[in-house]
N, C-alpha and C positions, 0 to 999 in steps of 0.2 A: 334421167332417169326421167318415163312416160309426169307426166301432174297425174295428184292422188286425190284431185271435188273433179266434181265435175259427173255429166252420169258416166255410170256402168261401160266401156264399150266393148263392138261386139266382138263373137266369137270371131273369126281371123276368113270362116265358109261362108258368116255371114255379110260383110264390108262387101262394097260395090266401093268402088275406088277411081278414079278417077284421078288425081297424080298420085308422085311419085310414093313409092307405099316407103313408110317411117325405114332408118338402118333398123336390123337390130343386133343387139348384141346378145353373142353368143357365152357361153361358161361353159367351160367342160370340167365336168363333174371330175369328185376321184373314184381312182380305180373303185377303190372298197367303201360304200358309204358307211357316216358315222350311226355305231350300233347305237338307238336310245340309255342313257344310264337310268336303272328303277331309281323310280318318285326319291325313294325311301321315309318317306314318310305318311301314312297311314292319309288313304286322298279318299275329298270324297265320291260315292259312284261313280256320281257323271263326269267328273275331275278329274281320275283314272282312269273315264272310258275316253275322253279326252286327249291326254297324253297316250293312251296305248295306242287311239284312231291315230297317230302325228308318222308314226313306222308306218301306215300299212298306207299312208297316202304319198301321191306324187313324188309329190313339193323336197318330203323327205331327205331324197334321194341330194338333195344341195347342202342338207343343213353340216355345220361345221359345230363340234362343241357346244363354245359360244351359243349358239340359238338351241340348243338340248336344254342345256342351262337357263335359259333364259324360258323353257316353254313349261321347264321344273318349275323354279317362282308363279309362273300361269300360274300354274298345276293347284298351287301353295295357295296363294292369292283366290283360286278360284271354290278353291276348299273352304275357307276363309269365309267368305261371300256367304254359300251355302248353304255354312255350316249357322252365321248367323243369325240369333233369335229376329234383327230387322233387314230388311229389303233397305242394300247403299246404290242409289242410282249414281253414283259419283266412280262409286269402288267399280261398279260391273262397268260402263262405259272403258273405263281405265283398261279390264280385261278384254273387253270386244273391242278397242285399240290394238293393244297386244297380238289378240289372235289373226289380226289383218297382219301384223305387221310379219307375220308368222306365216303369212299366206296360205290361211287355214280357213278362204270361205270361197270363189268361183270372182267374188268381185275383183278382190285383192288380188288373185291369179293374173287376171283380166289387165288390171291399173299396170300392173306391170310386164304384161303380150306374154305371158309363162300358157300356158293348155295346154290340159293332161287329157290323151285320146287313150280310152280305155278299150283292153282292145272286142269284142263280143263275142258269147257265149254261145258258138255252132247256133245261131238264130233264132232262141228262144228268149233274148228281149225284147227283139223284134214282133211279138205279138199279140203284144199293146196296139203296134202300126198297124198292122196289119186290118185290127180287129177296127179300128179307127178309120179307117181305109173302105172296108164294106156297107164299115155307117155311112162314110158317106157316098159310094156308087149306088147306095140304098136309098139314100134320100134325092138322087142327083144330081149331088153338087160337083163330081168331078168320072 
């Protein structure tokens, strides 16, 4: 498993390799993804939204029942943190670390060499890039 410290690795299309690429471990996902169980408790709005977003995320394809239970526990702790009268930096650090273990940030996914590519919606996402190209041309930078 790659190291979890140090700078965040670049995406594969941004890397320049001068030596042999590191071997990639391939894991075959299950035929049917494991469905997210209901939370089963009244959660804070942000914690419930975070939990619901996991089911829509690309890494959820690899979640096992134990991962979903870890996410439920994490949503419970996050609810406790968000409803507390005082902020606990230590609890927030533990929650953030556990979120990384579930690969919920791009940095965590890059560290384990996982990249999620979403199909563009018929060019609608490229409108901002096109506008930037127009600005560059107008400024004579490209």
